[in-house]
C-alpha positions in Angstrom: 0.0 0.0 0.0 1.5 3.3 -1.1 0.1 5.2 1.8 2.1 3.1 4.3 5.5 3.7 2.8 4.7 7.3 2.1 3.6 7.9 5.7 6.8 6.3 7.1 9.0 8.2 4.7 7.3 11.4 5.6 7.7 10.6 9.3 11.5 10.2 8.7 11.6 13.5 6.7 9.8 15.4 9.5 12.3 14.1 12.0 15.2 15.3 9.9 13.6 18.7 9.2 13.0 19.3 12.9 16.6 18.3 13.9 19.0 21.0 15.1 21.7 19.6 12.8 19.6 20.2 9.7 18.5 23.7 10.8 22.2 24.6 11.2 23.0 23.3 7.8 20.0 25.2 6.4 21.3 28.4 7.9 24.8 27.8 6.5 23.6 27.1 3.0 21.0 29.9 3.1 18.1 27.5 2.4 16.2 27.7 5.7 13.2 29.4 4.1 12.9 26.7 1.5 13.1 24.0 4.2 10.3 25.7 6.3 8.1 26.1 3.2 8.7 22.4 2.4 7.7 21.4 6.0 4.5 23.4 5.9 3.4 21.8 2.6 4.2 18.3 3.9 2.1 18.9 7.0 -0.9 19.9 4.9 -0.5 16.7 2.8 0.1 14.4 5.8 -3.3 15.2 7.3 -4.9 13.6 4.2 -3.2 10.3 4.4 -5.7 8.5 6.6 -8.5 9.2 4.1 -6.3 8.4 1.1 -5.4 5.0 2.7 -9.0 4.0 2.8 -9.7 5.2 -0.8 -6.7 3.9 -2.6 -7.9 0.3 -2.8 -10.9 1.2 -5.0 -9.8 4.5 -6.5 -7.0 4.3 -9.0 -6.6 8.1 -9.1 -6.0 8.2 -5.3 -3.5 5.4 -5.7 -1.6 7.4 -8.3 -1.7 10.4 -6.1 -0.1 8.4 -3.3 2.5 7.0 -5.6 3.4 10.5 -6.6 3.7 11.6 -3.0 5.9 8.6 -2.2 8.3 9.4 -5.0 8.6 13.0 -3.7 9.1 11.7 -0.2 12.0 9.6 -1.4 13.4 12.7 -3.3 13.2 14.9 -0.2 14.9 12.3 1.9 17.7 12.0 -0.7 18.2 15.8 -0.7 18.3 16.0 3.1 20.8 13.1 3.2 23.0 15.0 0.7 23.0 18.0 3.1 23.7 15.8 6.2 26.6 14.0 4.4 28.1 17.3 3.3 28.0 18.5 6.9 29.6 15.3 8.1 32.4 15.8 5.6 32.9 19.4 6.7 33.1 18.3 10.4 35.6 15.5 9.6 37.9 17.8 7.6 37.8 20.3 10.4 38.8 17.6 12.9 41.8 16.6 10.8 42.9 20.1 9.9 44.2 21.0 6.5 44.0 18.1 4.1 47.4 17.1 2.8 47.7 16.8 -1.0 48.1 13.1 -0.8 44.9 12.6 1.1 43.1 15.3 -1.0 43.3 13.0 -4.0 41.0 10.5 -2.1 38.3 13.1 -1.5 35.6 12.7 -4.2 34.5 15.7 -6.3 31.0 15.6 -4.9 32.4 16.9 -1.6 34.2 19.8 -3.1 31.6 20.9 -5.7 31.0 24.6 -5.0 27.6 24.6 -6.7 26.0 22.3 -4.1 23.9 25.1 -2.5 22.6 26.2 -6.0 21.7 22.6 -6.8 19.9 22.1 -3.4 18.0 25.4 -4.0 16.8 24.1 -7.3 15.8 20.7 -6.1 13.9 22.0 -3.1 12.0 24.5 -5.2 11.1 21.8 -7.7 10.0 19.4 -5.0 7.9 22.0 -3.1 6.1 23.0 -6.4 5.2 19.4 -7.1 4.0 18.9 -3.5 1.8 22.0 -3.8 0.3 20.6 -7.0 -0.5 17.4 -5.1 -2.1 19.3 -2.2 -4.3 21.2 -4.7 -5.6 17.9 -6.1 -7.3 17.0 -2.8 -10.5 18.7 -3.9 -10.9 16.7 -7.2 -10.0 13.5 -5.4 -12.3 14.2 -2.5 -9.6 13.8 0.1 -10.4 15.1 3.6 -8.8 15.2 7.0 -10.0 12.0 8.6 -9.2 10.0 11.7 -8.1 6.5 11.1 -10.7 3.8 11.9 -10.7 0.1 11.3 -13.4 -2.5 11.1 -13.0 -6.1 12.0 -15.5 -8.9 11.7 -16.5 -10.5 15.0 -17.3 -14.2 15.2 -20.0 -15.8 17.3 -19.9 -19.2 19.1 -22.2 -20.8 16.6 -20.6 -23.4 14.3 -21.8 -25.7 11.5 -19.8 -28.9 12.6 -20.6 -30.6 9.3 -18.4 -28.1 7.5 -15.4 -28.6 9.8 -12.7 -30.9 8.4 -9.8 -32.3 10.4 -8.8 -30.9 13.8 -9.8 -34.1 15.7 -6.3 -34.5 17.1 -6.2 -30.8 18.2 -9.7 -31.1 19.7 -8.8 -34.2 21.7 -5.6 -32.5 23.1 -7.5 -29.3 24.1 -10.3 -31.2 25.7 -7.8 -32.8 28.0 -6.7 -29.4 29.0 -10.2 -28.1 29.4 -11.6 -31.0 31.4 -8.4 -32.1 33.2 -7.1 -30.9 36.5 -3.8 -29.3 35.6 -1.8 -27.6 38.4 -2.5 -23.9 38.6 -1.9 -21.2 41.2 -5.3 -19.6 40.5 -8.8 -21.0 40.3 -8.8 -20.4 36.6 -6.2 -21.1 33.9 -5.7 -20.2 30.2 -6.0 -22.6 27.3 -4.4 -20.7 24.4 -5.0 -21.4 20.7 -2.3 -19.5 18.8 -1.5 -19.2 15.1 -1.5 -17.0 12.0 -4.8 -15.8 10.4 -6.8 -18.3 8.5 -5.7 -21.4 10.3 -9.1 -22.0 12.0 -8.4 -20.9 15.6 -11.9 -19.5 16.0 -13.5 -22.6 14.4 -11.6 -24.9 16.8 -12.7 -22.8 19.7 -16.3 -23.1 18.5 -16.1 -26.8 18.3 -14.8 -27.0 21.9 -17.4 -24.6 23.1 -20.2 -26.7 21.5 -19.0 -30.0 22.8 -21.5 -31.8 25.1 -18.8 -32.9 27.6 -17.7 -29.3 27.9 -21.3 -28.1 28.4 -21.8 -30.6 31.2 -18.5 -29.9 32.9 -18.8 -26.1 33.2 -21.7 -24.4 35.1 -21.4 -21.1 33.3 -20.2 -20.3 29.8 -19.6 -17.1 27.8 -18.2 -16.2 24.4 -16.7 -12.8 23.7 -15.3 -11.6 20.3 -12.6 -9.2 21.6 -11.1 -8.1 18.3 -8.5 -5.3 18.1 -10.2 -3.0 20.7 -9.6 -4.5 24.2 -12.6 -2.8 25.7 -12.7 -4.0 29.3 -16.1 -2.6 30.0 -17.7 -4.1 27.0 -16.0 -7.5 27.5 -17.1 -7.7 31.1 -20.7 -6.7 30.1 -20.9 -9.4 27.5 -19.7 -12.1 29.9 -22.3 -10.9 32.5 -25.1 -11.0 30.0 -24.0 -14.5 28.9 -24.1 -15.9 32.4 -27.2 -14.3 33.8 -29.2 -13.5 30.7 -29.9 -9.9 31.7 -29.2 -6.7 29.8 -28.7 -4.3 32.7 -26.9 -1.0 32.4 -24.1 0.0 34.7 -22.9 3.5 35.5 -19.2 2.5 35.7 -16.8 -0.4 35.5 -16.6 -1.0 39.2 -20.4 -1.6 39.5 -20.2 -3.9 36.5 -17.3 -6.0 37.8 -18.8 -6.3 41.3 -22.0 -7.8 39.7 -19.9 -10.1 37.5 -17.8 -11.3 40.5 -21.0 -12.2 42.3 -22.3 -14.2 39.4 -19.0 -16.1 39.0 -18.4 -16.7 42.7 -17.9 -20.4 43.5 -19.0 -21.3 39.9 -16.9 -23.3 37.4 -16.9 -21.3 34.2 -15.6 -21.4 30.7 -15.0 -18.1 28.9 -13.8 -17.8 25.3 -12.0 -14.6 24.5 -11.8 -14.8 20.7 -9.4 -12.9 18.5 -7.3 -11.1 21.2 -4.8 -8.6 19.9 -4.0 -6.7 23.1 -0.5 -7.1 24.6 -1.2 -5.1 27.8 -0.7 -7.0 31.0 -2.4 -4.2 33.0 -5.5 -4.4 30.9 -5.6 -8.2 31.4 -5.2 -7.8 35.2 -8.2 -5.4 35.3 -10.4 -7.7 33.2 -9.9 -10.8 35.3 -10.4 -9.2 38.7 -13.9 -10.6 39.0 -12.7 -14.1 38.1 -10.6 -14.9 41.2 -13.4 -16.1 43.4 -14.7 -18.7 40.9 -14.7 -22.4 41.5 -11.4 -24.3 40.8 -10.7 -25.7 37.3 -12.4 -22.8 35.5 -10.9 -22.1 32.1 -10.4 -19.3 29.7 -9.9 -20.2 26.0 -7.9 -17.4 24.3 -7.5 -17.4 20.5 -4.8 -15.0 19.2 -2.2 -14.4 16.5 0.1 -12.9 19.1 2.0 -14.5 21.8 3.4 -11.6 23.8 0.5 -11.3 26.3 0.3 -15.1 26.7 4.0 -15.2 27.5 3.5 -12.4 30.1 0.8 -14.5 31.6 3.2 -17.4 32.0 2.1 -19.5 29.0 5.6 -20.4 28.1 5.0 -23.7 26.3 3.0 -22.3 23.4 2.3 -24.5 20.5 1.1 -23.0 17.2 -2.0 -24.4 15.5 -0.7 -26.1 12.3 -2.1 -26.2 8.8 -4.3 -29.2 7.8 -3.0 -32.5 6.7 -2.9 -33.1 3.0 -6.0 -35.4 3.1 -8.0 -33.0 5.2 -6.9 -30.0 3.1 -8.1 -31.8 -0.1 -11.4 -32.7 1.6 -12.0 -29.1 2.7 -11.1 -27.8 -0.7 -13.4 -30.3 -2.4 -16.2 -29.4 0.0 -16.1 -25.7 -1.0 -15.2 -26.1 -4.7 -17.4 -29.1 -5.6 -20.0 -29.5 -2.8 -18.7 -32.9 -1.9 -15.8 -34.0 0.4 -13.6 -35.7 -2.3 -12.7 -35.8 -6.0 -14.1 -39.2 -6.7 -16.8 -37.8 -9.1 -14.3 -35.4 -10.7 -11.0 -37.3 -11.2 -9.9 -35.1 -14.0 -9.9 -32.1 -11.6 -7.9 -33.9 -8.9 -4.4 -33.0 -10.2 -5.4 -29.3 -10.3 -7.0 -29.5 -6.9 -3.8 -31.0 -5.5 -1.7 -28.2 -7.0 -4.0 -25.5 -5.6 -4.0 -27.1 -2.1 -0.2 -27.3 -2.2 0.1 -23.7 -3.3 -2.1 -22.7 -0.4 0.1 -24.8 1.9 -3.1 -26.4 3.4 -4.2 -23.1 5.0 -7.9 -23.6 5.7 -9.2 -20.1 5.0 -7.2 -19.8 1.8 -8.7 -23.1 0.7 -12.2 -22.0 1.5 -11.8 -18.7 -0.3 -10.3 -20.3 -3.5 -12.8 -23.1 -3.3 -15.7 -20.7 -3.3 -14.2 -18.8 -6.2 -14.2 -22.1 -8.2 -17.7 -23.0 -6.9 -19.3 -20.1 -8.8 -17.4 -21.1 -12.0 -18.0 -24.2 -14.2 -16.3 -27.4 -13.5 -14.3 -27.2 -16.8 -10.7 -28.3 -16.6 -9.4 -25.1 -18.3 -10.8 -22.9 -15.5 -9.1 -25.0 -12.8 -5.9 -25.1 -14.8 -6.0 -21.3 -15.2 -6.5 -20.8 -11.5 -3.6 -23.1 -10.7 -1.2 -21.3 -13.0 -2.1 -17.7 -12.2 -0.9 -15.4 -9.5 -3.0 -16.0 -6.4 -3.3 -12.3 -5.7 -4.9 -11.7 -9.1 -7.8 -14.1 -8.2 -10.0 -11.5 -6.6 -9.5 -7.8 -6.9 -10.7 -5.5 -4.2 -10.1 -7.5 -1.0 -11.1 -11.1 -1.8 -7.5 -12.3 -2.0 -6.8 -14.4 1.1 -8.6 -12.0 3.5 -7.1 -13.6 6.5 -3.6 -12.7 5.4 -4.6 -9.2 4.4 -6.4 -8.8 7.8 -3.2 -9.7 9.6 -1.2 -7.3 7.4 -3.6 -4.4 7.9 -3.4 -4.7 11.7 0.3 -4.0 11.6 1.6 -0.6 12.5 2.8 1.5 9.5 6.4 0.8 10.4 5.9 -2.9 10.5 4.0 -2.8 7.2 7.0 -1.1 5.7 9.4 -3.7 7.1 7.3 -6.5 5.9 6.9 -5.0 2.4 10.7 -4.8 2.1 10.8 -8.6 2.3 9.1 -8.7 -1.1 12.7 -8.4 -2.4 13.3 -12.0 -1.3 12.4 -14.8 -3.6 10.2 -17.7 -2.4 12.0 -20.2 -0.2 14.7 -17.7 0.6 16.3 -18.5 3.9 17.8 -15.6 5.9 19.4 -14.7 9.2 17.5 -12.2 11.3 20.5 -10.1 12.1 21.2 -9.7 8.4 17.7 -8.6 7.7 17.8 -6.1 10.6 20.9 -4.3 9.4 19.3 -4.1 5.9 16.2 -2.5 7.4 18.6 -0.1 9.3 20.5 0.8 6.1 17.2 1.7 4.4 16.4 4.1 7.2 13.4 2.2 8.5 14.5 2.0 12.1 13.8 5.4 13.5 15.0 6.1 17.1 13.3 9.3 18.0 10.8 7.9 20.5 13.2 5.5 22.1 16.7 5.4 23.6 17.2 1.9 22.1 19.7 1.2 19.4 18.5 0.7 15.9 19.5 -2.9 16.1 17.5 -3.4 19.4 14.5 -1.7 17.8 14.9 -3.9 14.7 15.0 -7.0 16.8 11.7 -6.0 18.6 10.1 -5.4 15.2 11.4 -8.8 13.9 10.1 -10.6 16.9 6.7 -9.0 16.5 6.5 -10.1 12.8 7.6 -13.6 13.8 5.1 -13.8 16.6 2.4 -12.9 14.1 3.6 -15.7 11.7 4.8 -13.3 9.0 8.1 -15.1 9.3 8.6 -18.7 10.2 11.6 -20.9 11.2 13.5 -22.5 8.4 13.2 -26.3 8.3 16.1 -28.1 10.0 17.7 -24.9 11.3 16.0 -22.9 14.0 18.6 -20.1 13.8 17.4 -19.1 10.3 14.0 -17.9 8.9 11.9 -17.7 5.8 8.5 -16.5 4.6 5.5 -18.7 3.7 4.9 -18.5 -0.1 1.5 -16.9 0.4 3.0 -14.2 2.6 5.7 -13.6 0.0 2.8 -13.0 -2.5 1.2 -10.7 0.0 4.4 -8.7 0.4 4.6 -8.3 -3.4 1.0 -7.3 -3.6 1.4 -4.3 -1.2 4.7 -2.8 -2.5 3.4 -1.1 -5.6 5.8 0.5 -8.0 8.8 0.9 -5.7 10.1 -2.7 -5.2 11.0 -5.1 -7.9 12.4 -8.6 -8.0 14.3 -8.8 -11.3 13.3 -12.2 -12.6 13.4 -13.6 -16.1 9.6 -13.2 -16.6 9.8 -9.7 -15.4 12.6 -8.7 -17.7 10.7 -9.9 -20.7 8.0 -7.3 -20.0 10.1 -4.5 -18.6 11.0 -1.6 -20.8 13.8 0.9 -20.0 11.2 3.5 -19.0 9.5 1.2 -16.5 12.6 0.8 -14.3 13.0 4.5 -13.8 10.4 4.5 -11.0 11.8 1.7 -8.9 13.8 2.4 -5.7 14.5 -1.1 -4.5 15.6 -4.0 -6.8 16.8 -7.5 -6.0 17.9 -10.3 -8.3 18.8 -14.0 -8.0 22.4 -14.7 -8.9 23.1 -16.7 -12.0 26.3 -18.6 -13.0 27.2 -16.2 -15.7 25.6 -12.7 -15.6 25.1 -11.0 -18.9 25.4 -7.3 -19.4 21.9 -7.3 -20.9 20.4 -8.3 -17.6 21.6 -5.1 -15.9 21.5 -2.7 -18.8 17.9 -1.6 -18.1 18.9 -0.8 -14.5 21.0 2.1 -15.6 17.8 4.1 -16.1 16.9 3.5 -12.4 18.9 6.5 -11.3 17.0 6.9 -8.0 17.6 3.3 -7.0 18.4 2.8 -3.3 18.8 -1.0 -3.2 20.8 -3.3 -5.4 20.5 -6.7 -3.8 21.9 -10.0 -5.0 20.2 -13.0 -3.4 20.2 -16.8 -3.7 17.6 -19.4 -2.9 20.2 -22.0 -2.2 21.7 -22.5 1.2 25.1 -20.9 1.6 27.1 -24.1 1.8 25.6 -25.4 -1.4 26.3 -22.2 -3.4 27.9 -22.7 -6.8 30.2 -20.3 -8.7 28.8 -17.0 -10.0 30.6 -14.7 -12.3 30.0 -11.0 -12.8 32.2 -9.0 -15.1 34.0 -6.0 -13.5 33.0 -4.0 -16.6 29.4 -4.4 -15.7 30.0 -2.9 -12.2 32.2 -0.2 -13.6 29.5 0.9 -16.1 26.6 0.4 -13.7 27.6 1.9 -10.3 28.2 5.5 -11.6 24.5 5.5 -12.8 23.2 4.6 -9.3 24.4 7.6 -7.1 21.7 7.2 -4.5 22.4 3.6 -3.5 22.1 2.8 0.2 22.3 -1.0 -0.1 24.8 -2.7 -2.4 25.0 -6.5 -2.0 27.2 -8.5 -4.4 28.0 -11.4 -2.2 28.8 -14.7 -3.8 30.2 -13.4 -7.1 33.7 -14.2 -8.3 34.6 -10.5 -8.2 38.4 -9.9 -8.0 38.3 -6.1 -8.1 35.9 -3.4 -6.8 35.6 -0.3 -9.1 37.0 3.0 -7.8 33.6 4.6 -8.5 32.3 2.8 -5.4 33.8 5.7 -3.4 31.3 8.1 -5.0 28.2 6.3 -3.5 27.9 8.8 -0.7 24.5 7.6 0.5 25.8 4.0 0.9 24.9 2.4 4.3 25.4 -1.3 3.5 28.1 -2.9 1.4 28.2 -6.7 1.2 31.1 -8.3 -0.7 31.2 -11.5 1.2 32.4 -14.7 -0.6 34.0 -12.7 -3.4 37.7 -13.0 -4.4 38.8 -9.4 -3.8 42.3 -8.8 -2.5 41.6 -5.3 -1.2 39.1 -2.5 -1.3 39.7 0.9 -3.0 41.1 3.5 -0.6 38.2 5.8 -1.2 35.8 3.4 0.6 37.0 5.3 3.6 35.0 8.3 2.2 31.7 6.5 2.6 30.9 8.4 5.8 27.3 7.0 6.0 28.5 3.4 5.8 27.0 1.3 8.7 27.7 -2.3 7.7 30.7 -3.7 5.8 30.3 -7.4 5.2 33.5 -9.2 4.0 32.8 -12.7 5.3 34.7 -15.5 3.6 36.7 -13.2 1.4 39.6 -15.7 1.6 41.9 -13.6 -0.6 41.4 -10.3 1.2 44.8 -9.2 2.6 44.3 -5.5 3.4 41.6 -3.0 4.4 41.7 0.8 3.5 44.2 2.9 5.4 41.8 5.8 6.0 39.3 3.5 7.8 39.0 5.9 10.8 36.7 8.2 8.8 33.9 5.6 8.8 32.4 7.1 12.0 29.0 5.6 11.4 30.3 2.0 10.9 28.5 -0.3 13.2 29.1 -3.8 11.8 32.4 -5.1 10.3 32.2 -8.8 9.4 35.7 -10.1 8.5 35.2 -13.7 9.6 37.1 -16.3 7.6 39.6 -13.9 6.0 42.8 -15.9 6.6 45.1 -13.6 4.6 44.1 -10.5 6.5 46.9 -10.1 9.1 46.5 -6.5 10.2 43.7 -4.1 11.3 43.6 -0.6 9.7 44.8 2.3 11.7 42.2 4.1 13.9 39.7 1.3 14.0 39.7 1.7 17.8 38.2 5.1 17.3 35.1 3.9 15.6 32.9 4.1 18.7 29.7 3.1 16.9 31.1 -0.4 16.2 28.9 -3.2 17.6 30.1 -6.1 15.5 33.8 -6.7 15.0 34.1 -10.3 14.2 37.9 -10.5 14.2 40.4 -8.4 16.1 44.1 -8.8 15.1 46.5 -7.5 17.7 49.5 -6.0 16.0 53.1 -5.1 16.8 54.6 -1.9 15.5 51.9 0.3 13.8 49.3 -2.4 14.5 46.2 -2.4 16.7 47.1 -2.2 20.3 45.1 -4.1 22.9 44.3 -0.9 24.8 42.5 0.5 21.8 39.6 -1.9 22.4 38.6 0.0 25.6 36.7 2.7 23.5 34.6 0.1 21.7 32.0 0.1 24.4 29.1 -1.1 22.2 30.9 -4.2 21.0 28.8 -7.3 21.4 28.0 -10.6 19.6 30.9 -12.8 18.6 34.5 -11.8 18.2 37.8 -13.6 17.6 40.9 -11.9 19.1 44.2 -13.0 17.4 47.8 -12.2 18.0 47.6 -12.2 21.8 51.3 -13.3 22.0 52.0 -9.6 21.1 50.5 -8.3 24.3 53.6 -7.5 26.4 51.9 -6.3 29.6 48.9 -7.9 31.2 47.5 -4.5 32.2 47.0 -3.7 28.6 44.6 -6.7 28.3 42.8 -5.4 31.4 42.4 -1.9 29.7 40.5 -3.6 26.9 37.5 -4.0 29.3 36.4 -7.3 27.8 34.3 -8.1 30.9 32.2 -4.9 30.2 31.3 -6.0 26.7 28.3 -8.3 26.4 29.9 -10.8 24.0 28.0 -13.9 23.2 31.0 -15.6 21.6 34.7 -15.1 22.3 37.7 -16.9 20.8 41.1 -16.0 22.1 44.1 -17.0 20.0 47.9 -16.9 20.5 50.5 -17.9 17.9 50.9 -21.6 17.3 54.7 -21.2 17.4 55.9 -22.1 20.9 59.4 -20.8 21.4 61.5 -19.1 24.1 59.8 -15.8 23.6 56.6 -17.1 25.0 56.1 -16.4 28.8 53.8 -18.8 30.5 53.1 -16.6 33.5 52.4 -13.5 31.3 50.0 -15.5 29.1 48.1 -16.7 32.2 47.8 -13.1 33.4 46.6 -11.9 30.0 44.0 -14.7 29.8 42.9 -13.8 33.3 42.5 -10.2 32.3 40.4 -11.2 29.3 37.6 -12.7 31.4 34.4 -12.2 29.5 31.0 -11.1 30.8 29.5 -14.1 32.5 25.8 -13.6 31.7 26.0 -13.1 28.0 28.7 -15.7 27.0 27.4 -18.6 25.0 30.5 -19.8 23.2 34.2 -19.8 24.3 37.3 -20.8 22.4 40.9 -20.7 23.6 43.6 -21.5 21.0 47.4 -22.0 21.4 47.4 -20.6 24.9 50.9 -21.0 26.4 50.2 -21.1 30.1 50.6 -24.2 32.3 47.2 -23.8 33.9 44.0 -22.0 33.1 42.8 -19.1 35.2 39.9 -19.7 37.6 37.3 -18.0 35.5 37.6 -20.7 32.8 35.0 -23.3 33.9 33.5 -21.1 36.6 29.9 -21.9 37.4 28.9 -18.2 37.0 28.8 -18.9 33.2 25.3 -20.1 33.4 24.5 -19.8 29.6 27.8 -21.2 28.2 26.9 -24.0 25.9 30.0 -24.5 23.8 33.7 -24.7 24.8 36.7 -25.4 22.6 40.3 -25.8 23.8 42.8 -26.3 21.0 46.6 -26.4 20.8 47.2 -25.3 24.4 50.3 -27.5 24.5 51.8 -26.4 27.8 48.7 -26.9 29.9 49.1 -29.8 32.3 45.5 -29.9 33.5 42.0 -29.0 32.4 39.6 -26.5 34.0 36.5 -27.8 35.8 34.2 -27.7 32.8 32.0 -30.4 34.1 30.4 -27.9 36.4 29.0 -25.8 33.6 25.4 -26.7 33.8 24.4 -25.5 30.3 27.5 -26.9 28.4 26.3 -29.0 25.5 29.4 -29.1 23.2 33.0 -29.7 24.4 35.9 -30.0 22.1 39.5 -30.6 23.3 42.4 -31.0 20.8 46.2 -31.0 21.0 46.6 -30.7 24.7 50.0 -32.6 24.8 50.9 -32.2 28.4 47.5 -33.3 29.8 48.2 -36.9 30.9 44.9 -37.5 32.8 41.4 -36.3 32.9 40.2 -36.5 36.4 38.3 -34.6 39.0 39.9 -31.3 37.9 37.8 -31.6 34.7 34.5 -33.0 36.0 34.5 -31.2 39.4 32.4 -32.4 42.3 28.7 -33.4 42.3 26.7 -33.9 39.1 29.0 -33.3 36.1 28.2 -32.3 32.5 24.4 -32.4 33.1 23.6 -31.0 29.6 26.5 -32.4 27.5 25.6 -33.7 24.1 28.9 -33.6 22.1 32.3 -34.5 23.4 35.3 -34.6 21.0 38.9 -35.4 22.1 41.6 -35.3 19.4 45.4 -35.9 19.1 46.5 -36.7 22.6 50.1 -37.9 23.1 48.9 -39.9 26.0 45.9 -40.1 28.2 46.9 -41.9 31.4 43.5 -42.0 33.0 40.0 -40.8 32.4 37.2 -40.5 34.8 34.0 -42.0 33.6 
């Protein structure tokens, strides 16, 4: 929906316009009057968005109006980013004093262009004129200032059991919970039914509510459709009316709840709260006050797409309602499409039915909607074939397309809608890491911090968890650390993005002219083995492009080889000056064009798994860069010298870069860094251990190499490793053991590098030269430590008491030549290794004894 992205973009623009930094820039450039005029016009237009959002679905003219507004919002944001970047450059050059001629060559021309103010004047005047034209169109479009209101369909407890297919297993399990005597600290307990829209949560609740055993078991029963407005007064009133049959008016909530308490007192009740969206624990506490004096074993069935409130109420072991089995899904689809519960009378239609059911992934509501669409058509094979092969979102214009999914989408906040829509760039079956997605959101400017002191990453994680809890994302099969989107939700994302997001696929390219691509701001494409110039040639016209994202549907470890000509990049990048996200991971690229240094808006650069040896020095001029991903660049040997200018860099991923032996100068001054996956301690002109003290935001996993170069233990203490909330820490010394190694010093250094106990999950110690480990290794305070690896510690004569780590699941010990026995010093006293699942011991000279 264009209104959603437009409103979020305008929100970001207003925040920038109201910032002191921009006002200062405006005064210095003499453009403050233009900025104020722009803000006034935007305010007038913003007030029309609620009305426009309701009319755009059925009014194409309003949709076009919103698209025009969104394009202008993008343009405004780009101009303001230009100004902010120029100010940042000015600040950095002031800090460093006069620029030496050698360094001056690295400064791109776009920083020194004296006509910047004139160009900004022209751009702002042009944008404001277009905005004023849009504002004048409100009369002809009938747009008015209007409060946002939403309507949701409420369900009753009545159910036609003959139309219900499947769910016998779920019903049986829930009946046990309803009729059983599960331990509970209150007289009533909650029976949750959780899942995404369209799974049949309400239907299942109706079946339970209508069951004869249930009716006999409970003395009082009530059904309330809660919906998105958690109105405590109305919910309480409906419950009271249900249990006493009276429609009495109450002056306030207190009188109502006193009456309800009297009715429920010493009675065993069943209350169904259907379609709960609220997440407020305080609202819940107020609602249930009259319930506490009921008879034991009373129950509340709660159906919801959200799990936050249920978790707050102590429902930790939540199980999602699953889709139907294949047989039940086919039966349900046949019932709605053919009027019978199987395809026996229509065998020619069965293959198409199976295809449609598979496409819907057995989602009950989707099957019902599509079945009903076919029911009103003929039973001709061609119509079923056409339905199977067409885009599911084209099946019903104007809201008939999978209403359950659209309903879930429309309930999202504008920010969440924007984040979800961005995922339309991912192909179906694309598997992703949540942290990767969050830093992409951040790079696009979607994670605004104005109303919160939280970091953008923390905010992004909250948003991600919210979308996950609503089933917009799901766990990838066989790997709970990765995620993906259901195909139907992928289709939904595409349907709401309009003319701003494009997945560059073969069928799209056949119908896409050069002119068509000019409007797009975000483009993704699936890597191919050999990329032809013709594939990317039309993109040169997309001069306002913000996102150029290479993706793959294959898992990383199964990637093949992908080749992209350096000439394609050299020709293409200068045509895309507004890029914020550039992802070329996985290509056999050996050289990055110098023109990359001119991408002044760039926030995210991913060159992982390429074969580059180095980066152009002018990468250091990308002042806005937040994330630099160089994972598995196994030929990378050097980073740019002027790295210290990347003041906004938050994530530097240099895992698996074996040839990189030195950190760039000044990296310890990048105080925004949160991810630094590898730290190489150097000798002369290298990174000093003490420089880590200023990286106060560092967290996640890191690998510190070159610890043999730390000459004084106090330098390791100054790094303040214990103050950084690292989840993974690998500490590595040289594997060369000679006379220069000092056993006592290395023990002091390792002791000084004690990590934070609460956050640590993974610990690795490599080639440590001490005779014994310090006391913190194996200390029971590391309650969350699940993986420990000790490798090549050839001087150690004993092992730390790792058996006392209660969460330890994976222990790997290798090349510990001087350890002759594994006894009580390893297992400790009492119960040892209570959680251990993997134990690997390799290359021992001799193991004299081992405790079982």
